[in-house]
C-alpha positions in Angstrom: 19.4 -42.5 35.7 15.8 -42.9 37.1 12.8 -42.9 35.1 11.7 -40.6 37.6 14.7 -37.8 36.6 13.9 -38.2 33.2 10.2 -37.4 33.4 11.6 -34.1 35.7 14.1 -33.5 32.8 11.4 -34.0 29.6 8.6 -31.8 31.8 11.8 -29.2 32.1 12.3 -29.4 28.5 8.7 -28.7 27.9 8.2 -25.9 30.3 11.2 -24.2 28.4 9.5 -24.7 24.9 6.6 -22.9 26.3 8.3 -19.6 27.6 10.5 -19.8 24.5 6.8 -19.1 22.1 6.0 -17.2 25.3 9.2 -14.6 25.0 8.6 -15.4 21.2 12.1 -13.4 20.5 15.8 -15.2 20.3 17.1 -13.4 23.3 14.5 -11.3 25.0 15.2 -10.0 28.0 11.2 -10.5 29.4 7.8 -11.9 27.8 6.3 -9.8 25.5 2.7 -8.9 26.8 1.0 -10.6 24.1 -0.4 -13.7 22.3 2.2 -16.1 21.0 1.7 -19.2 19.9 3.9 -22.1 17.3 2.7 -22.4 13.7 2.7 -24.6 11.6 3.9 -24.2 8.2 2.4 -26.3 4.9 4.5 -27.3 2.2 2.9 -28.1 -1.2 3.8 -27.6 -4.5 7.5 -25.8 -3.7 5.2 -23.2 -1.2 5.9 -23.4 2.7 2.5 -21.3 3.9 1.8 -20.1 7.1 -1.5 -18.5 8.8 -0.5 -15.2 10.6 -3.8 -15.0 12.0 -7.8 -14.2 10.8 -8.3 -11.3 9.4 -11.8 -9.6 8.6 -13.1 -10.2 4.9 -15.8 -7.2 4.9 -13.6 -4.8 2.7 -10.8 -5.3 1.2 -8.2 -2.9 2.5 -4.6 -2.3 2.3 -3.0 -3.9 5.5 1.1 -3.1 6.8 4.0 -5.3 6.0 7.9 -5.4 6.4 10.2 -8.3 6.9 12.3 -7.5 9.7 16.3 -8.5 9.5 16.3 -11.9 7.7 13.6 -14.2 9.8 11.1 -11.7 11.0 8.0 -10.4 9.2 5.4 -8.4 10.6 1.7 -7.7 9.3 -0.1 -4.9 10.7 -4.4 -5.8 10.1 -7.6 -5.8 11.0 -8.3 -9.3 12.8 -11.4 -10.8 13.1 -13.0 -8.2 15.7 -11.6 -5.5 13.3 -9.4 -4.1 15.9 -6.0 -2.8 14.6 -3.5 -6.2 15.4 0.3 -6.3 14.9 1.6 -10.1 14.0 5.3 -10.9 14.7 6.1 -14.0 12.7 8.9 -15.1 13.5 9.9 -17.3 9.9 13.0 -19.3 11.7 11.6 -20.9 14.5 7.9 -20.7 13.2 6.6 -18.4 16.0 3.0 -16.2 15.4 3.2 -13.4 18.3 0.4 -10.9 18.0 -0.6 -7.8 20.0 -4.2 -6.0 19.6 -4.0 -1.6 19.3 -6.9 0.0 20.4 -7.8 1.3 17.5 -11.4 -0.5 16.0 -11.7 -0.4 12.4 -15.2 0.6 11.5 -15.4 -2.1 8.7 -16.9 -0.8 5.0 -14.2 2.2 4.4 -11.8 1.1 1.9 -9.7 3.5 2.6 -8.6 2.7 5.8 -5.6 0.8 4.9 -2.5 0.6 7.7 1.5 1.1 6.9 4.0 0.4 8.7 7.6 1.0 9.0 10.8 0.9 10.9 13.6 3.5 10.9 16.8 2.7 11.5 17.1 3.0 15.3 14.8 0.1 14.8 11.7 1.9 16.2 8.7 0.2 14.1 5.8 3.1 12.8 2.4 2.0 12.3 0.0 4.6 10.6 -4.0 3.6 10.0 -7.4 3.2 9.8 -8.2 6.8 8.8 -10.6 8.0 6.2 -10.8 12.0 6.9 -10.3 11.3 10.4 -8.4 11.2 13.3 -5.2 10.1 12.5 -3.7 6.9 14.5 -0.1 6.4 14.7 1.4 4.0 17.4 5.6 3.2 17.6 7.3 0.7 19.8 10.4 -1.9 19.5 9.5 -4.8 17.3 11.4 -7.0 19.9 8.9 -6.1 22.7 4.9 -6.1 20.8 3.4 -4.6 24.1 5.7 -1.5 23.5 4.2 -0.5 20.0 1.2 2.5 21.6 -0.6 5.7 20.2 0.6 8.3 20.2 0.6 12.1 18.4 3.1 12.3 15.6 3.5 15.8 15.5 0.4 17.2 17.4 -0.7 19.2 14.6 -2.8 18.8 11.2 -3.7 15.4 12.5 -7.4 15.5 12.7 -8.2 14.7 9.3 -5.8 12.3 7.6 -5.7 10.1 5.0 -3.4 7.9 2.2 -0.1 7.7 5.1 2.9 7.2 3.1 6.4 6.3 4.8 9.2 7.0 2.4 12.9 6.1 2.9 15.2 8.7 1.8 18.6 8.2 0.1 20.5 7.7 3.2 18.0 5.7 4.9 16.1 8.5 6.5 12.3 8.2 7.1 9.7 10.2 5.7 6.0 10.2 6.3 3.1 11.4 4.0 -0.1 12.2 4.5 -3.3 14.3 3.4 -4.6 16.2 6.2 -8.2 17.4 5.4 -10.7 16.1 2.4 -11.3 15.6 -1.4 -12.1 18.9 -3.4 -9.7 20.7 -0.2 -6.9 18.8 1.5 -3.2 19.5 2.2 -0.4 17.3 2.0 2.2 16.9 4.2 5.8 15.6 4.9 7.3 15.0 8.1 10.8 13.2 9.1 12.1 11.2 12.0 15.5 12.7 13.2 16.6 11.9 16.8 13.8 10.1 17.8 11.1 12.1 17.2 8.9 13.4 14.1 9.6 16.7 12.3 7.7 19.0 10.4 9.2 19.6 6.9 6.1 21.1 5.9 3.1 21.1 3.9 3.7 20.4 -0.1 0.9 20.8 -2.3 -1.4 23.1 -2.6 -5.4 23.1 -1.9 -6.3 26.4 -3.8 -5.8 27.8 -7.8 -6.7 31.0 -8.5 -9.5 28.9 -10.0 -10.6 27.7 -6.0 -9.8 24.8 -3.9 -7.9 21.7 -5.1 -7.4 18.2 -4.0 -3.9 16.6 -4.9 -4.2 12.5 -6.1 0.1 12.1 -6.0 1.1 8.4 -7.1 3.8 7.0 -4.0 6.5 9.2 -3.9 9.7 7.0 -5.7 13.4 7.4 -4.8 15.3 7.4 -8.1 19.0 6.5 -8.7 19.4 10.1 -9.2 18.3 10.7 -5.1 15.6 12.7 -5.6 11.8 11.9 -4.9 9.9 11.8 -8.1 5.7 12.1 -8.1 2.9 12.3 -10.9 -0.6 14.2 -9.9 -4.0 14.3 -10.9 -5.8 17.5 -9.3 -9.3 17.2 -8.1 -11.9 20.3 -7.9 -14.5 18.7 -5.7 -15.6 15.1 -3.8 -16.7 14.0 -7.3 -14.2 11.9 -9.4 -15.5 13.5 -12.7 -14.1 17.0 -11.6 -10.2 15.3 -12.0 -9.1 18.1 -14.3 -5.3 18.0 -15.1 -2.1 15.4 -14.4 1.7 16.8 -13.3 4.6 15.7 -12.4 7.5 16.7 -10.4 11.1 15.7 -8.7 12.2 16.8 -5.1 15.2 16.3 -2.9 13.9 18.1 0.1 10.5 18.2 -0.9 10.8 22.1 -0.9 12.2 22.8 -4.1 10.7 21.0 -7.1 12.0 20.2 -10.9 9.3 19.2 -13.5 10.1 19.0 -17.3 12.0 21.4 -19.6 14.7 22.8 -17.0 11.6 24.2 -15.1 11.7 24.6 -11.4 9.3 25.9 -8.4 9.6 26.7 -4.5 7.3 25.7 -1.9 3.4 24.8 -1.9 3.0 23.3 -6.0 -0.2 23.3 -7.5 -1.4 22.5 -10.7 0.1 24.7 -13.0 3.3 25.3 -11.1 5.0 22.9 -13.3 4.9 22.1 -17.5 1.5 19.9 -17.1 0.8 16.3 -18.5 -1.6 17.1 -19.8 -4.5 19.7 -18.7 -7.7 17.2 -19.2 -10.3 19.5 -17.9 -13.2 18.3 -15.9 -15.7 15.8 -17.2 -12.3 13.9 -19.2 -13.1 10.1 -17.4 -9.8 11.2 -15.3 -8.8 8.3 -12.9 -7.2 9.2 -9.6 -4.8 6.3 -9.8 -1.9 7.1 -12.2 1.2 5.2 -11.6 4.7 6.5 -12.1 7.7 4.6 -13.6 11.1 5.5 -13.9 14.1 3.9 -15.6 17.7 3.4 -15.0 18.2 6.5 -15.4 15.3 8.2 -13.6 13.6 9.7 -16.9 9.7 9.2 -16.0 6.9 7.8 -17.6 3.3 8.2 -16.3 0.9 5.9 -17.3 -3.2 7.3 -16.4 -6.3 6.6 -17.7 -9.3 9.2 -19.4 -11.4 8.9 -22.5 -10.4 8.7 -25.3 -11.3 10.8 -28.4 -15.1 9.8 -29.0 -16.0 8.6 -25.5 -14.4 5.3 -24.4 -12.0 4.6 -21.9 -8.4 4.4 -22.3 -5.3 4.2 -20.8 -2.2 7.1 -21.9 1.5 7.3 -21.7 3.3 10.4 -21.1 7.3 10.2 -21.6 9.6 12.7 -22.0 10.1 14.2 -25.3 13.0 17.5 -26.3 11.9 18.9 -22.7 8.2 18.7 -23.6 5.8 15.7 -22.7 4.5 13.1 -25.2 1.4 11.7 -24.8 0.1 8.8 -26.9 -2.6 6.2 -26.3 -1.5 2.4 -25.1 -5.1 0.7 -25.0 -8.5 2.2 -25.4 -11.8 0.2 -24.1 -14.6 -1.2 -26.2 -17.1 0.1 -24.4 -17.6 4.2 -21.8 -17.5 3.6 -18.1 -18.9 6.5 -16.4 -16.6 7.8 -14.5 -18.2 10.1 -11.4 -19.3 9.8 -8.0 -17.7 9.8 -4.8 -16.0 7.3 -1.9 -14.6 4.4 -2.9 -15.6 3.1 -6.3 -16.0 -0.2 -7.7 -16.8 -1.3 -11.7 -14.3 1.7 -13.3 -11.3 1.0 -15.0 -8.2 -0.6 -12.7 -4.4 0.0 -13.1 -2.0 -2.2 -11.0 1.9 -2.2 -11.0 3.9 -5.5 -11.0 7.7 -3.9 -9.9 9.5 -7.1 -9.2 9.3 -8.2 -13.0 13.4 -9.5 -14.0 15.1 -8.4 -16.7 14.5 -4.7 -15.7 10.7 -4.9 -16.8 7.5 -3.4 -15.2 4.6 -4.7 -16.2 0.8 -2.6 -15.9 -1.9 -4.7 -15.5 -5.1 -2.6 -17.3 -8.5 -3.8 -16.7 -11.9 -2.4 -18.1 -14.3 -4.6 -16.4 -16.5 -6.3 -16.7 -13.2 -8.9 -17.9 -11.3 -6.4 -20.6 -8.0 -7.3 -19.7 -4.4 -5.7 -21.2 -1.2 -5.9 -19.8 1.2 -2.9 -20.8 5.7 -3.5 -20.2 8.0 -0.6 -19.3 11.3 -1.9 -19.9 13.4 0.1 -17.8 16.7 0.0 -20.1 15.6 0.7 -23.0 12.8 3.0 -22.3 10.4 1.1 -24.1 6.9 1.0 -23.9 4.7 -1.5 -25.4 1.9 -4.5 -25.3 2.6 -7.9 -24.4 0.4 -10.4 -23.7 2.6 -12.9 -21.1 2.9 -11.9 -17.4 6.7 -10.9 -16.4 8.6 -13.8 -14.1 8.7 -13.2 -10.6 10.0 -14.8 -7.2 6.4 -16.3 -7.0 5.3 -16.9 -10.6 3.5 -20.5 -11.1 1.6 -19.6 -7.9 -2.0 -20.5 -7.7 -3.7 -19.3 -4.2 -6.6 -20.9 -5.7 -10.2 -19.4 -6.2 -11.5 -17.9 -3.0 -14.2 -19.9 -1.1 -16.9 -16.7 -1.3 -20.2 -18.8 -0.8 -22.2 -16.6 1.2 -20.1 -13.1 0.4 -20.7 -10.4 -2.2 -18.1 -9.8 -4.5 -15.3 -11.7 -3.1 -11.9 -12.1 -4.5 -8.3 -13.1 -3.4 -6.5 -10.0 -1.9 -2.9 -10.1 -1.7 0.4 -7.3 -0.5 3.7 -7.6 -1.1 6.3 -7.6 2.0 9.4 -5.0 1.6 12.5 -4.9 3.6 11.2 -2.5 7.0 8.4 -1.7 4.7 10.1 0.8 2.8 12.8 -1.4 1.2 13.0 -3.4 -1.2 10.7 -6.2 -2.2 11.6 -9.3 -0.5 10.1 -12.7 -1.0 7.5 -13.0 0.6 3.4 -12.2 0.5 0.4 -12.4 2.8 -2.8 -13.1 0.8 -6.4 -13.2 2.2 -10.3 -13.1 0.5 -12.1 -9.9 0.9 -15.1 -9.3 -0.3 -14.7 -5.4 -2.8 -15.5 -1.6 -2.5 -18.7 -0.7 -1.7 -18.5 3.1 -2.2 -17.4 3.1 1.5 -21.2 1.8 2.7 -21.9 -1.4 4.4 -22.5 -4.1 2.7 -26.6 -5.5 2.8 -27.3 -9.6 2.7 -29.5 -10.2 0.2 -31.1 -13.7 -0.2 -28.1 -14.6 -2.9 -25.4 -13.3 -0.6 -26.8 -14.1 2.9 -23.4 -13.2 4.8 -22.0 -10.1 2.9 -23.3 -7.9 5.7 -21.8 -9.8 8.3 -19.0 -12.5 6.6 -16.3 -14.9 8.2 -12.6 -13.7 8.9 -10.3 -14.8 6.3 -6.9 -16.8 7.2 -4.2 -14.1 6.4 -1.7 -16.5 5.1 2.5 -15.5 4.8 3.9 -17.7 1.5 7.4 -17.9 0.7 9.3 -20.9 -1.4 10.0 -24.0 0.6 13.9 -24.3 1.5 
């Protein structure tokens, strides 16, 4: 073969490789109208990392993640210009495709997270960038990013939406839950994907009781081994967090019929008094609206929440079923009292986060009483035992060191992380995203200062996908 022929073959091979990257989908019959490029992963200390894109770092908001099949991972986030962006990462071929959606983040409201899920028919569903504002919903096919376009979901009760959550049912059906309305006066609504369209199941939590407007702050619904959805709820009177006044629990199989402890049942909308409460704390009790619900292997619930202890300091309590009633006991009591009051996304208050992928059937709740009073609560799903523990549980990412954020010039910056679930709503899978972002600032813009000259216009951060090296 002549040298000229060899050069022609090499050029043809290069063109085919470029076309393959541009299509960004094995076997794709048409190129995608999106930005695709080959990504070179780096490997260090047994971990493989890949840059999925550049993410806005002005404030930490939740990103949407999902694994599709075995070799494709999705991330939906706000890019460097704050536009909602879908990234499709083919980890088998090290190719990243991205597509902007016509929704731009204002930049400072930490409520405006994104969530994503795939239904069993292969449709990808994306909701986000809203806080008591018009719902942004887009749907399409993972294999063709240009098909993902905005559309109404149902077309009503969508002009003031917050807290989107997708759920997988016991038969892999897909549900969507969100709040319509405002804090202190909001209605929670459930839709179901059926026959290629969304259908309204109806509202589920009451927005009023005998004393006036109320608003529910539920945990994420958890599907138990009994095939029922379980939820714990903190109830609020007004916009101000100090008006939180009750903690309740319920389970359901259809979002219409509800059960509590002791054989109590309710039908239709449930409110603070529909089922036996865990605790009626009353207002100004320091009750936070971030409870955590953990189910044991038999779907028995444990509810962990924070309020003031006797005498005033903040504390974390655990509520467990006992002879048809709730037994509430303090687990951790802080050395001081942090005032629980205010509106918006508040910082400087006690926080709790759940590590639900521990080995040996253990779940762990990480508690932080600011500035740095840290505790770990372990819940054994097999024995129903709740205890304080020192070491963190072993997970697939144990030993991973994210390093310190390069936060020079920024305010309250830290590393943010997002787990990945199969189809967005299934089991946790061994992938994780991380990036750098500033903390919440009561949903208000940051001001640049002498100590933080970049706080009002921070540089974007790399959005990194990580897994163990193969």
